[in-house]
C-alpha positions as CSV (number, residue, x, y, z in Angstrom):
1,X,86.1,105.2,70.6
2,X,86.1,105.4,74.3
3,X,84.3,108.1,76.2
4,X,85.9,109.4,79.3
5,X,83.4,110.4,81.9
6,X,84.0,112.5,84.9
7,X,81.5,111.8,87.7
8,X,80.6,113.9,90.7
9,X,83.0,112.0,93.0
10,X,85.9,112.6,90.5
11,X,85.0,116.3,90.3
12,X,85.0,116.7,94.0
13,X,88.3,114.9,94.3
14,X,89.9,117.2,91.7
15,X,88.5,120.4,93.0
16,X,88.3,119.9,96.7
17,X,91.5,121.9,97.6
18,X,90.4,125.0,95.7
19,X,86.8,124.7,96.8
20,X,87.9,124.3,100.4
21,X,90.0,127.5,100.2
22,X,87.2,129.5,98.6
23,X,84.6,128.2,101.1
24,X,87.0,129.1,103.9
25,X,87.4,132.6,102.4
26,X,83.7,133.1,102.3
27,X,83.2,131.8,105.8
28,X,85.9,134.0,107.3
29,X,84.4,137.0,105.5
30,X,81.1,136.4,107.1
31,X,82.4,135.9,110.7
32,X,85.2,138.5,110.6
33,X,85.1,140.7,113.6
34,X,87.2,143.2,115.4
35,X,88.8,143.4,118.8
36,X,86.8,145.3,121.4
37,X,88.9,148.0,123.2
38,X,87.0,150.0,125.8
39,X,87.1,153.8,125.6
40,X,87.9,155.0,129.1
41,X,89.5,158.0,130.7
42,X,92.9,157.3,132.4
43,X,93.4,160.6,134.2
44,X,96.4,161.6,132.2
45,X,94.9,164.8,130.7
46,X,94.4,168.1,132.5
47,X,90.7,168.2,131.6
48,X,88.1,165.9,130.1
49,X,85.3,168.5,129.8
50,X,83.7,169.5,126.5
51,X,84.7,166.4,124.6
52,X,82.7,165.4,121.5
53,X,82.1,161.7,120.9
54,X,82.9,159.7,117.7
55,X,81.5,156.2,117.7
56,X,82.9,154.7,114.5
57,X,82.7,151.1,113.5
58,X,86.3,150.5,114.5
59,X,87.5,153.8,116.0
60,X,86.0,155.1,119.2
61,X,87.1,158.6,120.3
62,X,86.2,161.6,122.4
63,X,87.9,164.8,121.4
64,X,88.0,168.6,121.4
65,X,90.0,171.3,119.6
66,X,90.3,175.0,119.9
67,X,91.0,176.4,116.4
68,X,91.3,180.0,117.6
69,X,94.2,179.3,119.9
70,X,95.9,177.1,117.4
71,X,96.1,180.0,114.9
72,X,98.3,182.1,117.0
73,X,100.7,179.3,117.9
74,X,103.5,178.3,115.5
75,X,105.9,175.9,117.3
76,X,105.3,172.5,118.8
77,X,107.3,170.2,121.1
78,X,106.5,166.5,121.1
79,X,107.0,164.8,124.5
80,X,108.0,161.1,124.2
81,X,104.8,159.0,124.5
82,X,104.3,157.4,127.9
83,X,103.1,153.9,128.8
84,X,100.7,153.7,131.7
85,X,101.1,151.1,134.5
86,X,97.8,149.6,133.3
87,X,99.1,149.0,129.8
88,X,102.7,147.9,130.5
89,X,102.0,144.4,132.1
90,X,99.9,143.2,129.0
91,X,103.1,142.9,126.9
92,X,105.9,140.5,127.9
93,X,108.8,142.5,126.4
94,X,109.1,146.2,127.6
95,X,111.0,146.8,124.3
96,X,107.9,145.9,122.4
97,X,105.7,148.3,124.4
98,X,108.3,151.0,123.8
99,X,108.2,150.4,120.1
100,X,104.4,151.1,120.1
101,X,104.9,154.3,122.1
102,X,107.7,155.4,119.8
103,X,105.5,154.9,116.7
104,X,102.9,157.2,118.2
105,X,105.5,159.9,118.8
106,X,106.9,159.5,115.3
107,X,103.4,159.7,113.7
108,X,102.5,162.8,115.8
109,X,105.8,164.5,114.9
110,X,105.4,163.9,111.2
111,X,101.7,164.7,111.2
112,X,101.9,168.1,112.9
113,X,104.8,169.1,110.7
114,X,102.2,169.9,108.0
115,X,101.3,173.0,109.9
116,X,103.6,173.6,112.8
117,X,107.4,173.9,113.3
118,X,108.6,171.1,115.5
119,X,111.3,172.1,118.0
120,X,113.6,170.0,120.1
121,X,113.4,172.0,123.3
122,X,110.2,172.3,125.4
123,X,111.0,175.9,126.4
124,X,111.1,177.0,122.7
125,X,107.6,175.7,122.0
126,X,104.2,177.4,121.9
127,X,102.4,174.1,122.2
128,X,103.5,170.9,124.0
129,X,101.9,167.6,123.0
130,X,102.0,164.6,125.3
131,X,100.4,161.2,124.7
132,X,99.9,158.1,126.9
133,X,99.3,154.5,125.9
134,X,96.5,153.5,128.3
135,X,95.8,150.0,127.1
136,X,97.4,147.5,124.8
137,X,95.3,144.4,123.9
138,X,98.0,141.9,122.9
139,X,97.8,140.1,119.6
140,X,97.8,136.3,119.8
141,X,101.1,135.7,117.9
142,X,100.4,132.0,117.2
143,X,97.0,132.7,115.7
144,X,98.4,135.6,113.7
145,X,101.2,133.3,112.3
146,X,98.6,130.7,111.4
147,X,96.5,133.3,109.7
148,X,99.4,134.5,107.6
149,X,100.2,131.0,106.6
150,X,96.5,130.4,105.6
151,X,96.4,133.6,103.6
152,X,99.6,132.8,101.7
153,X,98.5,129.2,101.0
154,X,95.1,130.4,99.7
155,X,96.8,132.9,97.4
156,X,98.3,130.0,95.5
157,X,94.8,128.7,94.8
158,X,92.7,131.8,94.3
159,X,93.5,135.5,93.6
160,X,90.8,136.5,96.0
161,X,92.3,137.9,99.2
162,X,91.6,135.8,102.3
163,X,90.8,137.8,105.5
164,X,92.8,136.9,108.6
165,X,91.4,134.6,111.2
166,X,89.0,136.6,113.4
167,X,90.6,135.4,116.6
168,X,93.3,136.7,118.9
169,X,93.0,140.3,117.5
170,X,94.8,143.0,119.3
171,X,94.0,146.7,120.0
172,X,95.2,150.0,121.4
173,X,93.9,152.8,123.6
174,X,95.6,156.2,123.8
175,X,94.9,159.6,125.1
176,X,96.7,162.8,124.4
177,X,96.5,166.6,124.7
178,X,98.1,169.7,123.4
179,X,98.7,172.6,125.8
180,X,100.0,176.1,125.5
181,X,102.9,177.6,127.5
182,X,100.5,178.8,130.2
183,X,98.9,175.3,130.5
184,X,95.7,175.9,128.5
185,X,94.4,172.8,126.7
186,X,93.9,173.5,123.0
187,X,93.4,170.0,121.9
188,X,92.5,166.7,123.6
189,X,91.6,163.1,122.6
190,X,90.7,159.9,124.2
191,X,90.9,157.1,121.6
192,X,90.6,153.4,121.2
193,X,90.7,151.1,118.2
194,X,90.6,147.3,117.8
195,X,92.2,145.4,114.9
196,X,89.8,143.9,112.4
197,X,90.1,140.8,110.3
198,X,89.6,142.6,107.0
199,X,92.0,145.6,107.0
200,X,94.5,144.9,109.7
201,X,97.2,142.5,108.5
202,X,98.3,139.7,110.9
203,X,101.8,139.9,112.3
204,X,103.3,137.2,114.5
205,X,103.9,139.4,117.6
206,X,102.1,140.5,120.7
207,X,102.2,144.1,119.4
208,X,101.5,143.2,115.8
209,X,98.1,145.0,115.9
210,X,99.0,147.7,118.4
211,X,102.0,148.7,116.2
212,X,99.8,149.1,113.2
213,X,97.1,151.0,115.1
214,X,99.7,153.4,116.7
215,X,100.2,155.4,113.5
216,X,96.4,155.6,113.1
217,X,96.1,157.4,116.4
218,X,99.0,159.7,115.5
219,X,97.3,160.5,112.3
220,X,94.0,161.3,113.9
221,X,95.4,163.5,116.6
222,X,97.8,165.4,114.4
223,X,95.0,165.9,111.7
224,X,92.8,167.4,114.3
225,X,95.5,170.0,115.3
226,X,96.5,170.7,111.7
227,X,92.9,171.3,110.5
228,X,91.5,172.7,113.7
229,X,88.4,170.4,113.4
230,X,87.2,166.8,113.7
231,X,89.4,164.3,111.9
232,X,86.4,162.0,111.4
233,X,84.4,163.9,108.9
234,X,85.0,164.9,105.3
235,X,86.8,163.2,102.5
236,X,90.3,161.7,103.0
237,X,93.1,164.2,102.2
238,X,96.0,163.5,99.9
239,X,99.1,163.1,102.1
240,X,101.6,166.0,101.9
241,X,104.9,165.5,100.2
242,X,106.8,165.6,103.5
243,X,104.5,163.0,105.0
244,X,104.9,160.7,102.0
245,X,108.7,161.1,102.1
246,X,108.8,160.4,105.8
247,X,106.5,157.3,105.6
248,X,109.0,155.9,103.0
249,X,111.9,156.3,105.5
250,X,113.1,159.6,104.2
251,X,114.4,162.6,106.2
252,X,111.7,164.3,108.2
253,X,110.8,167.9,107.6
254,X,112.1,169.0,111.0
255,X,115.3,167.6,112.6
256,X,113.5,167.4,116.0
257,X,111.6,164.3,114.6
258,X,114.8,162.4,114.1
259,X,114.9,161.4,117.8
260,X,111.9,159.1,117.2
261,X,113.7,157.4,114.3
262,X,112.7,157.1,110.7
263,X,109.9,154.9,109.4
264,X,111.2,151.5,108.1
265,X,109.0,152.3,105.1
266,X,108.9,149.8,102.2
267,X,111.0,147.3,104.2
268,X,108.3,147.1,106.9
269,X,105.5,147.0,104.4
270,X,107.1,143.9,102.7
271,X,107.7,142.3,106.1
272,X,104.1,142.9,107.1
273,X,102.8,141.0,104.0
274,X,104.4,137.8,105.3
275,X,103.5,138.4,109.0
276,X,107.0,139.3,110.4
277,X,107.1,141.0,113.8
278,X,107.5,144.8,113.7
279,X,110.7,144.6,115.7
280,X,112.4,142.8,112.8
281,X,112.3,145.9,110.6
282,X,111.8,148.9,113.0
283,X,115.1,148.9,114.8
284,X,115.3,152.5,115.7
285,X,116.0,153.1,119.4
286,X,112.6,153.6,121.0
287,X,112.1,156.8,123.0
288,X,109.6,156.4,125.8
289,X,108.4,159.1,128.2
290,X,108.9,158.6,132.0
291,X,105.6,157.7,133.6
292,X,104.3,160.5,135.9
293,X,101.0,159.8,137.7
């Protein structure tokens, strides 16, 4: 009777691929960071006075809201989001920058629909919202592609999710305000956020991270207007039916939101899981505001 023996060297030879993947996973989890995006005023708002600061781990913001004035206003007009001259040169394709701006407009439109009626003519609105992209930190598309390949490969060995490579992360900075017909500022926000290796999926595009973060800004600003208070405290709210429908690519609550196109929904979610660029799935004509200094 022969005894088969498995020595240490044999064990290492058999297990090294899986072990390497798991070690890499642990290593990446430890060193995972986030992109640093400065929070700075870009002089696109009528006023920066009275802003309250929020210094979150990932989101930095200064904001203010006047709940009293919001109560008496019912209709909203969303101006197409602008791209500042400071942000435009950081992305090679203007169409990519336009896509980021359009996602912000779309998210704002869908978000404020929970409380206000969105109209398609400025003169019919009680409140006008305008936002400006002040900085885009480009994603390193090559590193993002490698990160996706690494994650997909590791998933064949271990069910434990592998964070993306903490290099070449992108970010976004935006500022926006809501003003009444007589020009009174009833809401304002200066906002910045960097992608992080844990929660922001890698997409092989210069705007991969900025595209993902754009809807985050739209959600924060619209939540502030809908609730009349800080969007950074309290428990998360269950999304409204109209918001869920719109996020899945359905018809928006108000026709005025159609000009920003519909969300690519499930199709884009599937594409993001394998790192495809946002432009592959979000093919709506992007609407961008004309820059006015």
